[in-house]
N, C-alpha and C positions, 0 to 999 in steps of 0.2 A: 666402798664403791669402786668398781673397776671401770675406768674410763679408757676407751680405745686410744692407743698412742701414748699412754702414760705408763710409768712403772706401776707395779702392783703395790699399793699402799695398804696399811691396816684399815679395817672397815670404818673406824671412827674418823678418818680423814675426809674432809669435805672440800669440794672444788668450788671456785667462784672467781669473779673478776674483781681483784683488789683495787683496780683503778677506778672502776665505776662504783664500787661499793659492795660489800658483802652483807648478807642478811644477819648482821650482828648488831646488838645494841651497844652503844658506847660504853667503854670501861667494863666489859664483861669477859674478855679473854684473859686467861692466865699466861698463855704462851702462844706465839705465832712463829712458824718456821717457813722459810722461803728458800728453796733450792733451785738455782739456775732458772730464775724467772725474771729478775730485775734487769738483766742485761738485754732482754728482749723488748724492753719498753723504751720509748723516747724519754728524753730528760724530763719533759713536762709530765708524762705519764708516771715516771718513777717518783717524782716529787709528790704527786697526788697519791700514789700507792703508799708511800711511807707516812704521809699525813694520816691516811685512813688507818694504817696499822697502829699508829700512835693512839688514835682515837679509840680503837677497839680494845686496846690493852687496859687492864685495870692498873692503878698505880702499883708499881713494883713488878708488873708483868714483863716477861722476857720476849724479846724479838731476836731471832737467830737467822742468819742468812748466809748463803754461800753463792759466789759468782766466780766467773773466770777472773784470774788475777792479771790485770793489765801490766803490772810491774814485772811479773814473772815472764809473761809473753814478750814484752819489750826486751828484757835481758836475754832471752833465748834468741830473739831476732838479731840483736847486736852481736852476740857471740857466734852466730852462724856466718861463716865466711864464704858460703857458696853462692853461686849465681841465682839459686832458687830460694834464697832467704826471704825475700819479700813475699813471694807466693806462699811459702810455708807459713809465714806469719799470718797472712790473710786467712788461710785454711784453719790454722790453730785457733785464731780469734773468731772464727765464723763471721768474718766480714766479707763484703763483696759477694759477687756471684760469678762462678766459673762459666756458666752457660745460662741461657734464657729460654725457658720453655715457651713455645709459641702457642697460639690459640687460646681457647677459653680456659683450660687448666692453668696456663701460664699467667693469664690475666687475673684469675681468681687467687692464685698464690701470691702474686704481686700486691693485690689489694688486701688480702686477709691473712696471708701467711706470717708467722712469727718465728720461723726457724732461724733466721739471721739475727745477729746481735745489732742493736741500735745504739747502745751506749755502753762503754767499757769503764771499769773502775779499778783504781788502786786504793790502798788503805786510806791514805790521807784524804783523798777526795770524797770517798764514801763516808768516812767518819765525820767530815765537815757537814755533809748533807744530813746525816742522822742527827747531829747536834743541832743543826738549824731547825729540824723538825721537832725538837724537844726531847730527844732521847738522851739518857745519861748512862754512865758506866760503860761507855763504848770501849770494846777491847777486841783485839784480834783473837779469833777462836780457832781451835783445832778439833778435828774429829773426836767426838766422845768426851770433850772436856767440860761439858755444861753441868751445872748443879741441878738443872731442870731435867728430871729423868725421862719425861715424855719425848724429848728430842732424840734420845737414843733409839726410839721405836722407828724412826723414819730415816735416820742417817745411814748413808752407804759410802764405803771407802772410795769407790770410783768417782763419786760426785765431789770429793774433796781433794783429790790428787792435783797438785800444782794450782790450786784454786785459793781464793780469798774467802775466809770465813770471818764473820763478825757477830758478836753477841752484845746486846745492849738491853736497856730496860726503860720503861716509862717511869720517870721520877715522880 
């Protein structure tokens, strides 16, 4: 399925709202992949989403995710000695707004847009949330290092550069 505004994914990729729930029966998925989605959720939405993912996975099923790495972004900010360091951090982290669109388009974007990041993650915080949701075998992941071959079909190097990848499973 090609969806406007999204990268071209293989035909077997399905889109849905993991916060509200996907049309999947519990414990039926072997693997779920999530690339640059979770940072666009509020903390409450994030927790709902990972509980849903845990529910959809069969025991032993894999969950693999990639998000911007807050630790990397913070280190880059701290090592930048220029007057523009704070603004560069905000841009790199997709936080804040440089300008505000006026009128109906601006209002609609403010109400329904999800281009900005609502919650940022480092490994320790994300691993704790995953463990609290019942995931096991939580580990830092690298591009292409999964034993689950289906993940290789959707991974792209540009979505992993300077980012945080994690793989875990439902115990």
